[in-house]
Each structure stands twice: as structure tokens, then as C-alpha cells.
C-alpha angles and dihedrals in degrees: 000000000000117000135174089251092066093050090050092048089049093054094043090049087067098041140352112250147169120251090257091051089051090054090051090049091052090050094049098045124015105017093108091066105016121029126187131183126211088248087062098039100054098052089046091051090051091050092047090051091048090050091053094246093116139028126212126225118190112211109201115219130185100204099041140021117295114272119235106209118194122211126191115238128216087258088053092051089050091051091050093047092048091051093047094054095043112100114242123223114235110266118234113250116225124178126176087192092059090049087056090051091047090057094035093116087076095068138045109294091226089065091055091046089051091053091047090051091051090051091045091056091049092049091049089051091050091048090054090051092050091048090050091051090048090052091049091051094051094043096047102036142034112243087223087082107092095220091052092045093054092042089054091051090061091049090049088054090052092049094048092044092051092047090053093046092048090051090049092050092049093047092047092051090049092049093050092046089049090051090050090053091051092050093053 
């Protein structure tokens, strides 16, 4: 099962960082499918340190607060590797929105179309964000780097998922509008 600790270990396996730097890394890379707040990151870092998966280096600074830099240990790398090779069970998909659609015949069809249009706009916005991230990855890095290659694979997944969702929203709107025309 995925936990925040594995994401943190994954990032620290590439580079030692402070908690704040980890948060920035989450926000710049995986936030569209795995979000983490500082209030989640810091307790997890403490637990990982306590478990011997990380070490802490305090960098003393005169002009700003001391920096707490976290480093992954060999035990942490082993934990990450074991998690990475462990098969994951499919996660159940639950969607309150799809339940609304399922029972949509009980309300005015214009209300369902309105909700679908709102979701369509959000999906189109997310697609644009994913495409921007993809462009940044290809402009700033060579895809020959394994980290960048695998990072780009997750962005490709986001792009293809949004394209499929957008197509489904458009088709659903068209089907409902077609039904409305037939009922007139």
C-alpha cells in the first residue's frame, strides 16, 4: 500500500533535502496524483528518522533559521526498493459524481449538463497543466535520464487520462442533449 513515507523515500533517494524542499518537489512533480502538506511531511520525516530510514543533518546558518537536511539511509533504500517491487492491489474507484450521473434521470437534464460542463472545463484546464509540465520536462531535461523518463511517463498518464475524460464528458453531454431533442 502506498504511503507518504515511500514518496518521501523516493525523493530523498535522488537527493537529500529539507522538509520545505520536499514540499516544493511534491508540488512541482507529483501533486496532480499525490499531494502532501507540510503538516503531513514533517511528522512522517520524524517517524522515518526514528525508524532508521533517514538521518538528519543540521546545517547552521547565521542569516536564516538552521536547515534540517534529511538523507536516506541504506535501510531506507532497502525499504523503498522492497515497496517498489511489491505488487499493488487494484484500488477501488469511488466517485460521488458518477453516482449523481447514474441517478441523473431524477432531475432536470439541464442541471446534469451544467455539471458535466463544469467538469469538462476543469478537465481541459488540467490537461493544459499536464501539457505544460510535459513541455517543461522535455525542454529542461534529456529523456535519456532515467528519473526524467519515469517522471515523464506519469505526466503522459495524466495527459492520456484527461484526454479520455474530456472525450467522455463531451460524448455524455451530446447524448443527453440528443435525448432532450427526442423528448421534445
